[in-house]
N, C-alpha and C positions, 0 to 999 in steps of 0.2 A: 410471229412464232420464230424462236431462235433456231437457226440452222445447226446441224450437227455433222461433223466430219470425223471419221475414225481413221487413224493411221497407225502403223506399227510394222515391226519386222516380220518378214516372211508373209504368210497369208492370214495373219491374225485379224486384220481389219475386215477383209471380205468373209472370213470365217464367222466372226461375230455378226456381221451384216446378215449372213445366211441364217443364223439363229434368230435374229430379230425378225426377219421376214417370215420365218416359220411361226412365230408367236403373233405378230401384228400385221403381216403383209408388208407392203412397201410404205414406210413412213414418208411424209413430205419433208423436203429440205434435209435429206439424210444421205450422206455419201461415205464411201469407204475407199481409202487409198493404201494399198500395200506397198511396202518397201522391200522388194525382192532383189536378188543378186543382179538382175538385168536392168535395174532402175537406179539412176544416179541421184544424188541429193538434189541436183538442179532440176531433173525431170520430176522428182517428187514435189518440189516446190512449185513447179509449173502446174502440176495436176491439182494440188491443193488450192492454188490461186484461182484456177478455172472453176473449181467447186464453189469457192467463196463468191466469185462473180455470178455464178448461176443462182446461188441463194439470194444475193442482193438484187438480181434482175427479176426475180420471181414477182409476178404481178401482185401476190398477196403479201409481199415483204412489208413488215411493219417497223423495220429498223431495229429489231431486237438483236441483231448481230449473229455471231457464229461461235459455237463452242467446239473446239478441236480436242479430241481425246486420243491419247497415244498410249503405247504399252509401257515404255521404260523412260523414266526421267533421265535426261542426259544422252539418250540414244539419238541417232540421226533423225528419225521422224519427229521426236520431241523438239530437238534443236531447230529443225526446219520450220515447224509450226510456230515455235516461239519467236524466231526471227521475223516470220510473216506478221505475227501479232504486233511486233514493235513498229512495223511500217503501216499498219492499218488500225482504224478505230473499230470498236465493238467486236473484238476478237479476244477470246480467252482460251488458254490451253491447260489441260489437266493430264497428268500421266497416271499410269496404274489402272487403266480402264478394265472393267470386268462386265460380264453380261448383266448381272442384276442392276448395276449402276446405270447402264445404258437403257435397259427396259424402264427403269424408274424415271429417268429424265425425259424419255420420250413421252411417257404418260403425263408428266407434270409440266412440260415446257410451255403449254398454252397459257397457263396462269402465272408464269414467272418471267421476269426479265433476265437478261444475260448474267448479270452479277449474282442474282439469287440462284439461278440455275447452276452456275459455276460452283458455288459453295455447297449446294444441294448434291451435286455430283460427287464431290469429295467426301461428304458425310456419308452418303449412301454407299459409296464404294467401300469405305472402311467398315461400316455397319454390317454389310452383307458377307463379310469374311467370317466363316463359322467353322468350328471343328465339330466332330461327332464323337460323343462318348455316351455310353450307357451309364446311367446313375447306379443301376443295380447290376453288378457284375456277376450275375449268377451263372448257372450252367448254360451251355450252348442251346439246349432245348428251350430254356426260359428266354434267352435272347431272341430266338426265332419267334416265340409267342409275342414278344413285345413288338417285333417288326410287323407281324400280322395285325396286331391290335392297332398300331399306329398307321397302318397303310403304307409301310415302307417296303 
């Protein structure tokens, strides 16, 4: 099973981890590393490497590697993870993480290798961005009825 590490600015990683735990409980081989004002890039790198080593040392490790998800491409967490991936095999990095993407890849990672999961994460992340518009722009009473009918 591919390991998953979340990282990002502020408490986004542990915030998303909290939502994941609410939905699924604690997934296996799943870690979150925040990049807050009291953490240096060097310390973040150290923590991510520790998580990678824990994933690789796991007795059930099948060599599928690690997928690291970050918030912003070009930000320190993304750059740090990318540099780590250059020094190690079987590590992929994706930016722009969102909760639907992460929930989907947790569900699907048992049947996918790292490469396939990497592309699946990017596709799902994009596909799950949606806007809300009512097709019928009737009165506010009509809109409320639609919400009730649709269970919204």
